[in-house]
N, C-alpha and C positions, 0 to 999 in steps of 0.2 A: 347693679349698673350705676356708674357715676355719670353725672352731667356737669360739664364745665361751661361756665359763662366767662366771657373775656379771654377766650383761649388764643386769640391772635395778638394780644398785647404783651408787654414785657414779662409780667408775672405769669399770666395764663399760658403763654407759649412755653415757658420753661417748665411749668407743671405738666403740660401735655407731653413735652419731650421726655421728662423723667418717667411718667406713667407708661409711655410707649416703650421706653428702654426696659422697663420692668415687666413688660408684657401684660399690662393691665388695660383692659378694654374700657373705653369711656366715650360717651357722646360729647360733642362740642357744639354749642349753639352758635351759629354764624348767621350774619345778616344777608349774605350774598354768595353766589358761586365764586366770585373773586376772592372773598375772604376764606372760603373753604380751600382754595388752592394753596393758601399759606400752610395748610396742614397736610398737604398731599404726600409729604415724605414720611408720614407716620402710618404704621401698619395697624395699630390698635386704637387709633382715634377716629371716631366716626362723625363727620360733620353733619349737623342737622340744621336745615335752614329755618330761621325764625327771628323774631324781633321782640325785644322786651316790652315794647309798646303795643304788642299784639297778643292779647291774652290767649287767644285760641292757639297760636303757634307755640307759646310757652307751655300750655297744657299738653299739646301733642309731644313736645320734646321731653316732657317729664314722664311720659308713659314708660313704665318698667324701671324707673329710676329709684334707687334707695338712698343715694347720697348725692348732694349737689354742692358745687363750689360757686359762690356768689361774688362776682366782681363786675363792676361797670365803670365806664369813664366817669370822671367827676364833673358831670355836666349839670345844668339846672334841672334835668330830668332824672338824675341819679336816684334821689330819694323815692320818687314815685315809682320808678322802674323796679327798684329793689323791694319796696313794699308790695307791689303787685306780684313779684316773683314769690315772696313769702306766702302770700295768700294762695297762689297757684300750687305751691309746694305742699301746703297743708291739705288742699283739696285733693291732690294727687296721692296723698298718703306716703310721701317720702319719709324716711326715718331721720336723716341728719343733714344739717346745712353747715358747711364750713364757709364762714363769711370773712372776706378780706376787709379789714377795717384800718383804723389809724390810731397810733399811740395818743392817749389823752382824749379819745372820743368822749364828748360831753354835751348834753343838751343845752347847757348854759354857756358854751364856749363862744368867744367872739369870731371863731374861725368857722365858716359855713361848712367846710368839709367835715370838721369834727362834729358839728351839730347833726348833719344828715346821717353820718355813721352811727351816732348815738341813737337816733330815732329808729333806724333799722334794727340795731341790736335789741332795742326794747321791744320792737314788734316780734322779733324772732323768739325772744323769751316768753312773750305773752301768748304766742301761738301754741306753745307746748311741745314744739319740735325739739329734738336733741340738736345741740349746736356746738361749734367751736369758733371762737372769734380770734382772728389773726390780726393783731394791731401793730402795723408796721410803721417804721420811721422813714425819713427821707431816703430814697434809693441812691446808692452809689452810682448806678447807671445814669441817673440824671446829670451827672457831671460830664457825660459825653457831649451834652449840648454846648459845653464851653469850648469844644475843640476848635471851632472856627476862630473865636476871639483869642484863644491861646496861640494859634498859628499866625494870626495876623497882627495881634497887638501884645502878645506875651502876658495877658492878664485874664482873670476871671472877674465877673461883675455880678453883684447881688446886693440887695438892701437888707443885710443881715448884721451889720456892725461886727461886734466881737462875740456874738452869741455862738455857743458851741452846740453841735448837733452830733448825735451818735448814729451816723449814717449806716445803712444796712445794704448788703448785697442781695440783689433779686434772686440769685441762685440759692441763697440760704432761706429766703422766704418761701421759695417753691418747694424746697426739701421739707420744710415744716408742713406746708399745705398737703403734700403727698402723704406724709405720715398721718395727718388728721383724716384724710380721705380714705386711707386703706388699712389703718391699724386701729385696734381697740385702745381705750384708755384716754381718749381726748374729749369725751362727752362732757358738756358743761364747763369747758375750760376756756379761759381767755389768755392768750399769750402776747406779751409785749416783745416785739421783734426788732432788736437794735443791733448795731455793730458793737465791737468790744471796746471802743474808745469814743469819747466826745471830742470833736475837733472844731476849731474856728475855721472860717473860710480862709483866713491868712495861713493857718497851718495846712489846710488842704492844698492851697496854691503851692506852698513850699514842697509838699510831698509830690505833687504833680511835676514840678520843676526838676526834682531829683531823679524821678523816673525817666523824664524826657531828656535829661541832660542839658537843660537850659533854664534860665531864670524865668519864673512865672510869679506874677504878683496878684494880689487881691485888691480890687477897687470897690469901696463901699459906695453905692449909688442910692439916690432917693427913690422911694416907692413909685413916684410918678414916672421916673425914668424907666423903671422896670416895667411898669404898666404899658408904656409906649412900645417897649421892645416886644412884649407879648402881643400887643395889637399888630405890630409889624409882622409877626409870625402867625397872624390870623386867629389868635385865641379869641373866642367869644368873650364879651365883657364880663359876664357872670363868672366864667372860669378864670379870667385874668384877675378879677378882684379877689377871688378865692386864693389864688397863688400869692397875691400880695399879703393877704391875711395870714397865710401859712408862713411866709418869710418873717412877718412881725412876731409870730409865735416863736420862730427860731431865734430871732434877735433878742427876745425876752429871756432866753435860756431855758425855755420850757420843754425843749426836745433834747436835753443833754443827758437824760437818765440812761443808765446802762443796765440791760437785763441779760440774764443767763438762760432765757427760755429756748433760744435756738439750740444751745448745747444740750439742754435738758431733754428736748424732744428728739433731736437727731443723733446725739452722742458725739457731735463734732463741734468744735469751737466756731463761732461766727467769724467769717472772713474779715480781716483787717483792711483798711484802705490801701495799705501797701501791697497786699496780695491782689486786690482788685486792680490797682493801677498796673501792676506787673502783667496781669492777664489782658488788659485792655489798652496798653500803651500804643499799640499800632493804630487803634481807632482814634485816639487823641492826636496822633501824628498826622492822620489823614492819609 
């Protein structure tokens, strides 16, 4: 039996969709009946109510589980929640954890998200459990958040300068995760999951414009401007500061590396930004 955490988010939901399509039964840890409703269309995904801050509910969800997918929101509780899950998984006797992580996870990183991912990876290794780490880069799906500013102002805005990023499609991340959850040969592996090209935001804007048939520009903004935008969208301060640190990481060119791990695992090339934009153009048009 597989247990999914984060099954109602971008990556987790796509994993649940693929598993269901393949006829693979899995539990999905959800916090409420309303969250469970998001999975109601799946025949093989079983919602199990629980909370990562409630050790008893996590232990109950892990009963009968052999493999778990570990993903949480990047909140200030993420590290503690994931470390608690690792402890519970060890106690429950599960065999394998597939942890969703981030490219360049490092305990010494100036980016808090990279530090907490590194801490959890280290704890999983120390636990003696079998593991697979999926280290993802910036999601292409995050570009959909620019839809409103594209429609209203013809621009995308970010504090990233001319730093290039090898963005990756969530659908490719999910395909790798499903392989690691259901197929042998991934024990002890760490996969860097990137797209096939590193692009600046100026290049991204031009590609968006080509697909939409209109001019789209990129405006480089100050980190403080971005922080205010995030606050306007009700991001908690801890998370907003982490996003700013992530963008600084991109601006330094540290997320420009290109990996072939998606093709190595799935046998299919990672989707390009052009393919992604073709599939999601109507979302950007609104």
